[in-house]
N, C-alpha and C positions, 0 to 999 in steps of 0.2 A: 504494502502501498505505501500509494506516495503522499509524501506531507508538502502543503502548500502555506508555506508564508505568508497573510495576509497582509495587508497595508496596518490594520490595528497593528496587525504580533509585532510589524515594524520599531510603529511608533515606541510600541514595549520594549521593545529591546533596546531600542536607542534610550529610552528614557532612564530602564536599569541601567546602560552605560556610564551616562552622565550623571544619576545619581551615585555610583560606586565611583567617579571620578572624579567627582567633588568632595566626598566625604575622604579617600584617601588626601586629597589637597587641605583640606581644612588640617587633619590628620601632623602633614607637613612642615603646617606654618606650627600649626600647636606646639612641637617642637621645634623647632627653629632655637636656636642659640640667642640667651638671652642676652640683651646691652649694656655691659655694667658699667659707669665710671666711678673714678677719684681719683687720687693726688699722687706725685712718689715723693714717700715719707720712709723708715726704716719697717715703721709698717705691713708698707702695705702686703708684701708677701705672706706676710702669717693672717692678715683678716681677709686675702684671695684661697686661701686655701681654708678655714675653715667655711667661707661663704659659700664654695664650690661644694664640696664638701655636704653643707644642705641643701642646692640645690638637686645632688645628685639622690638623694634622698628622697626624691617627691617627682624621678624621673628627668629630669631637666640639666641643658648645661648652659653655662653661663659664657662670654667673649670679656677679657674686661680691660678698659681705655686708660693708662696714665694721661692722666693734663690737670694741667693748673687749677688749684682748688675752686681756684674762681669759677674759671670756666669749668668746671664740674660739675660747681654744684647747680650753676644755671641749665646746663644742659638738662639734666636728671630736671630738674623740677622744671622746664618745661613737657619732661615729657618725647624729648632727640630723642631719648635713651629708656633703657628699661627699669633703671634703678640707680642705687650711690653706693656706693662698697661697703664704707664705714662715712657713722659723722655720730655726732655732740647727738642725746635728743633732744634738744630743744631747738633743731634747727628747721624741725616744720615750722615751727612759730615763724620763718620769716618766705619758708617752701611748701605755704598749705599741698598742696598736690603731691609731696614727699608724705607717703602713708611707714609708719614706726611698726617693724618687727620686731613687735617688745621683748625679743629677749637680747639682752645683753651678750656682747660678743668676744669685749675687752675692757677690764680698768686698765685705764692708764694715768699716768702722773702728771702734774703738772711742774714744772723747777727752776729758778733761776739762776743765773752762769754769771760767774764775779769775777775782773779782770782787780781789779785794786779791794775790792768792796768786803769784807767778811760780818756778818751778822745774822741771824735767824730770821727765817720769812714768818711770818705768821697770817697768812694771808693775803688775798688781792691789794689790800689796802693797804699792807707793811709797803707796797714795792711804787706807791705814788706820791714818791720826795724824788725818785732817781727816772732819770732821760731812758727810755727801755727799745727795745728792737723787739719785735716779732713778724710773724712771720703770715706773708700776703694769701689768703683763702683758710687758714686753718679758724675756725671762728668759737672756738675755746676760748682764745687768746687776744683774739679780735674783739670779742663780747666785753669779754671782764677790763677791758688795758682803752677802751676809750673816752675816761675823762684823763687819760694822763697823760703822758711826752714821750710821747713813742714815734718812730720808725720803722716802715712797714717794709719789709723787700719780698723778692721772691723764691729763693734758696738758701738753703740749712749753712753755707759757705759763705753767704752778705750777711747770714746776723754775727760771724764769729770774725770776720772781717774789721764791723764796725765794735767791736769789743774788745778786738785785740790792738786797734787804731785809737782803743779809749774818746770813739765819738758818740758813746753809748754810757750809761754808767751797768747794764746790765742783760742778758740776752734769754728770755720766757719763752722756753718751748717744752715738749718733755722730755725726759730722763734721756732715755736711748738716744733719740735723735743730737741732744744737744752733745754727749757725748758722743757717738763717732764722728761727728762734724769736726772737734775738738782734735780725735785721734788721726783724718784726716785732711786735718791743717797744718797736723805739728805742732799743734801751739799750745804754751808749756806752764803759763804763767794765769792762767785761769781757772778756777772752780766752781760748781758747783756744790751750792747754799741748800740748807736743809733746813729745816724738812719741809715735802713739797709740798708747792704754795695750796695744790689744788688737784684731787683725786676727779674723776670721770669716769662714765662708762661709755661707749659708744654700739652705734644698733646701727645694722642694716635695716634700707633703705627703699619699698617701689616704688614707682613711681603708681599716683591711683589707678592707669589703663591697667593695670595687672595687679587690685584689690586681691582678685581671688585666691593668688598666689599666699596672700600673710599669711593663714589660717595658716596656711600645710607645711609651710617654712617654719610658722611659730610652734608647729609639734616638730621641726625636725631639728632644730636647732635647738627646742626643751628638750628632744631623748637624748642631746653630745652634750648638751652639759650635768642634764642627772647622771650620762655615764661618765664623767668626764674627759669625753670626747676634744672640749675647747678647750681646758688649760693644760692638757694633755700636747694638743697642736700648738698654742701660744707656746710654751714653754719650750717643745723641742723645737723648733723655729725662732724661735730667739735667743737662745743659746748658743742658736749654730751661729746667727747674727753675734752676740758679742765673743765669741771665742774667732770672728774670720777678724775680726779687730782687738784681739786677743785685750779686751772688758770684765774687768768684774762683776759677776753675778753680785748685785746691792740686796742684804735684808730687803728686809721688803719687797723683793720681789714683784715687778707691776700689775700682774696677772691673781696676784694671788688674793684667795676668800670677793671673791666678784661679787657676786651677794651680798658682801657685809658693805659696801660702798656707797653712799643713798642718792 
């Protein structure tokens, strides 16, 4: 018996084929790599590793673009990319379209570095009498030094050139970033003041167009945190960085007891 394909049968076959094609296309789009921005710091690699592992747990991959800090946050805030690798929690106050994944991925500390001054720092107010150098695009130092005498520069080496030439009194940056810059520039007369000026948590952010990923990433990072995986990655990566520059692991290493920092 011969079977003839009618016009309606041809239409049905074509329709099914189109539906399948669209389904596969949708899957391909859904599985494409997400674009994430960040800026170049000694923490970029460790944050990339933590966030990348969280995305892998939800079946996604990310591409990370390294940009100047101000440009990175502008692109992620506008939705030109899919998210921001890590920032302080308050960043969404200035960029409301960025949605915070509410699990801290690291605890960092701000330190003051000095050429000739030697005193115990006591929070941000203790820095007010001095001329400061801070990094452009780093919101934690930008936010807290707005009413102070400050110079803003584009990289860590510029910070410490200003300090070594005594054009500023203090450099304000994170513990490890400052110590690495001192080592790279072979500076001998720069000291890190104690205690830390400020402790702060950092978080991953996605643009609101990817809001559906937030609960999935929250679950993934919560799992990693409970298993000690976040601390493990942070300590492994940062100890490698410190070894590379022959720097000591200081007491109170930055990521210790992340949950206890307000």
